[in-house]
C-alpha positions as CSV (number, residue, x, y, z in Angstrom):
1,X,16.5,-41.3,-94.0
2,X,17.9,-38.1,-95.3
3,X,21.6,-37.9,-95.9
4,X,24.1,-35.0,-95.5
5,X,25.2,-33.2,-98.6
6,X,27.9,-35.0,-100.6
7,X,31.5,-34.2,-99.9
8,X,30.6,-32.4,-96.6
9,X,31.5,-33.4,-93.1
10,X,32.3,-31.8,-89.8
11,X,36.1,-31.5,-89.3
12,X,37.8,-32.5,-86.1
13,X,37.8,-29.6,-83.7
14,X,41.6,-29.7,-83.0
15,X,42.6,-28.8,-86.6
16,X,39.6,-26.5,-87.0
17,X,40.8,-24.4,-84.1
18,X,44.3,-24.3,-85.5
19,X,42.9,-23.2,-88.9
20,X,40.7,-20.5,-87.4
21,X,41.6,-19.7,-83.8
22,X,39.2,-16.7,-83.7
23,X,35.9,-17.6,-85.4
24,X,34.3,-14.4,-84.1
25,X,36.8,-12.4,-86.2
26,X,35.7,-14.4,-89.3
27,X,32.1,-13.5,-88.7
28,X,32.8,-9.8,-88.4
29,X,35.0,-9.9,-91.5
30,X,32.1,-11.2,-93.6
31,X,29.7,-8.5,-92.4
32,X,27.8,-9.9,-89.5
33,X,26.9,-7.0,-87.1
34,X,25.6,-7.1,-83.5
35,X,22.1,-5.9,-84.3
36,X,21.4,-8.6,-86.9
37,X,19.2,-11.7,-86.7
38,X,21.1,-14.5,-88.3
39,X,20.4,-18.0,-89.7
40,X,23.4,-20.4,-89.2
41,X,22.6,-22.8,-92.0
42,X,24.3,-26.3,-91.6
43,X,25.6,-25.2,-88.2
44,X,27.5,-28.5,-87.5
45,X,28.9,-28.8,-84.0
46,X,28.5,-25.1,-83.2
47,X,32.0,-23.9,-83.9
48,X,30.6,-20.7,-85.5
49,X,27.2,-20.9,-83.8
50,X,28.5,-20.0,-80.3
51,X,30.6,-17.0,-81.2
52,X,27.8,-15.9,-83.6
53,X,25.3,-16.1,-80.7
54,X,27.6,-14.0,-78.6
55,X,28.0,-11.4,-81.3
56,X,24.3,-10.9,-82.0
57,X,23.1,-11.5,-78.4
58,X,21.3,-14.7,-79.1
59,X,19.4,-13.6,-82.3
60,X,20.3,-16.8,-84.1
61,X,18.4,-19.6,-85.8
62,X,20.6,-22.7,-86.1
63,X,19.8,-25.6,-88.5
64,X,21.5,-28.9,-89.2
65,X,20.4,-32.1,-90.7
66,X,22.3,-34.3,-88.2
67,X,20.7,-34.5,-84.7
68,X,24.1,-35.4,-83.2
69,X,25.5,-32.2,-84.6
70,X,22.6,-30.2,-83.1
71,X,23.3,-31.7,-79.7
72,X,27.0,-30.8,-79.9
73,X,26.1,-27.3,-81.0
74,X,23.7,-27.0,-78.0
75,X,26.5,-28.1,-75.7
76,X,28.8,-25.5,-77.2
77,X,26.1,-22.8,-76.8
78,X,25.6,-23.7,-73.1
79,X,29.4,-23.9,-72.5
80,X,29.7,-20.3,-73.8
81,X,26.7,-19.1,-71.7
82,X,24.7,-17.8,-74.6
83,X,21.5,-18.9,-76.4
84,X,19.8,-19.2,-79.8
85,X,16.2,-18.4,-80.8
86,X,15.4,-21.7,-82.5
87,X,17.0,-25.0,-83.3
88,X,16.0,-26.8,-86.5
89,X,16.9,-30.4,-87.3
90,X,16.1,-30.4,-91.0
91,X,17.3,-30.3,-94.5
92,X,18.7,-26.9,-95.4
93,X,16.4,-26.7,-98.5
94,X,13.4,-26.7,-96.2
95,X,14.2,-23.4,-94.4
96,X,11.5,-21.4,-96.1
97,X,8.9,-23.5,-94.4
98,X,10.5,-23.4,-91.0
99,X,11.4,-19.9,-90.1
100,X,8.6,-17.7,-88.7
101,X,10.4,-14.5,-89.6
102,X,12.8,-13.3,-92.2
103,X,16.4,-12.8,-91.1
104,X,19.1,-10.2,-91.8
105,X,21.8,-12.6,-92.6
106,X,22.2,-16.2,-93.7
107,X,25.6,-17.8,-92.9
108,X,26.7,-21.0,-94.7
109,X,30.2,-22.2,-94.0
110,X,32.0,-25.0,-95.7
111,X,28.9,-26.7,-97.1
112,X,27.7,-25.0,-100.2
113,X,30.2,-26.9,-102.4
114,X,28.4,-30.2,-101.6
115,X,24.8,-29.2,-102.2
116,X,23.3,-31.3,-105.0
117,X,21.0,-28.5,-106.3
118,X,22.7,-25.3,-105.4
119,X,20.3,-23.1,-107.4
120,X,17.4,-24.5,-105.3
121,X,19.2,-23.8,-102.1
122,X,20.1,-20.3,-103.2
123,X,16.4,-19.6,-103.9
124,X,15.5,-21.0,-100.5
125,X,18.0,-18.7,-98.8
126,X,16.7,-15.7,-100.7
127,X,13.2,-16.6,-99.5
128,X,14.2,-16.3,-95.8
129,X,16.1,-13.0,-96.1
130,X,14.7,-9.5,-95.7
131,X,15.2,-7.2,-98.7
132,X,18.8,-6.1,-98.7
133,X,19.7,-8.8,-96.2
134,X,23.0,-10.5,-96.6
135,X,24.1,-14.1,-97.4
136,X,27.7,-15.1,-96.5
137,X,29.1,-18.2,-98.0
138,X,32.4,-19.4,-96.7
139,X,34.3,-21.7,-99.0
140,X,37.7,-23.3,-99.5
141,X,39.7,-21.8,-102.3
142,X,40.0,-23.9,-105.4
143,X,43.5,-25.1,-104.4
144,X,44.3,-28.8,-104.8
145,X,43.5,-30.6,-101.5
146,X,47.1,-31.8,-101.1
147,X,48.1,-28.1,-100.8
148,X,45.7,-27.3,-98.0
149,X,47.4,-28.9,-95.1
150,X,46.6,-28.4,-91.4
151,X,48.7,-30.1,-88.7
152,X,50.6,-31.9,-91.4
153,X,47.7,-33.5,-93.3
154,X,45.6,-32.5,-96.3
155,X,42.2,-31.0,-95.1
156,X,39.0,-30.0,-96.6
157,X,36.8,-31.3,-99.5
158,X,38.0,-33.1,-102.5
159,X,39.7,-30.8,-105.1
160,X,37.1,-31.4,-107.7
161,X,34.3,-30.2,-105.5
162,X,35.8,-26.9,-104.5
163,X,34.3,-23.7,-106.1
164,X,35.9,-20.5,-107.1
165,X,34.2,-17.2,-106.2
166,X,33.1,-16.8,-109.8
167,X,31.4,-20.2,-109.8
168,X,29.5,-19.3,-106.6
169,X,28.4,-16.0,-108.1
170,X,27.1,-17.8,-111.2
171,X,24.9,-20.0,-109.1
172,X,23.7,-17.5,-106.4
173,X,23.1,-14.3,-108.2
174,X,20.3,-15.6,-110.5
175,X,18.3,-16.4,-107.3
176,X,17.9,-12.7,-106.6
177,X,21.3,-11.7,-105.2
178,X,24.2,-9.5,-106.1
179,X,27.7,-10.0,-104.8
180,X,28.8,-7.1,-102.6
181,X,32.0,-8.4,-101.2
182,X,34.7,-11.0,-101.4
183,X,36.8,-11.4,-98.3
184,X,40.0,-13.5,-98.2
185,X,40.1,-15.7,-95.1
186,X,43.6,-17.0,-94.8
187,X,45.1,-19.5,-95.1
188,X,42.7,-21.4,-97.4
189,X,39.2,-19.8,-97.4
190,X,37.2,-16.9,-98.8
191,X,33.9,-15.4,-97.9
192,X,31.5,-14.4,-100.7
193,X,28.9,-11.9,-99.4
194,X,25.7,-11.3,-101.3
195,X,22.9,-8.8,-100.9
196,X,19.3,-10.0,-101.4
197,X,17.7,-7.8,-104.0
198,X,14.1,-6.7,-103.6
199,X,11.8,-8.6,-105.9
200,X,9.3,-11.4,-106.3
201,X,10.7,-13.3,-103.3
202,X,9.4,-10.6,-101.0
203,X,5.7,-11.1,-101.9
204,X,3.2,-13.9,-101.5
């Protein structure tokens, strides 16, 4: 049985909503635009998937390894009266074999820090993006966990697993990307946005 990436889990919705009451605003800040087709990679319970689907009029592919999370995300999509193109219950590293078309944007929120082989995943994400498509990685800042409190308790991944923007760039850019933006997402996150450079990944 496949397991979720280490040091990753879906937070309770109550504090997630306190942390980010307007997820749609986050999506716009990291460059997602209404005409795009987007892959929500490791979508979890759909906290971002539903506002994303509304923003891009349903042009969303949503993937998660956990079938229970997929079902929760489907419920959230239905509750918001929107839709997605495809649901994938699979390992994120398998995306290149699953999508029938390339996308304009790949979104990965709060999961990249726990990926065992981040370089492999970066290459897989590049393979499903159109040339000049965008990758947005939302991460916790590299603050000690005891300093990132929500509703009075420390939240987020272990301190030693958190990645700085420079560490993310060092992994992602060699896979065929260049960083085109770094967005602060208060109180504890940032969004690193990368452009897919044309190259070998666009052939074959």
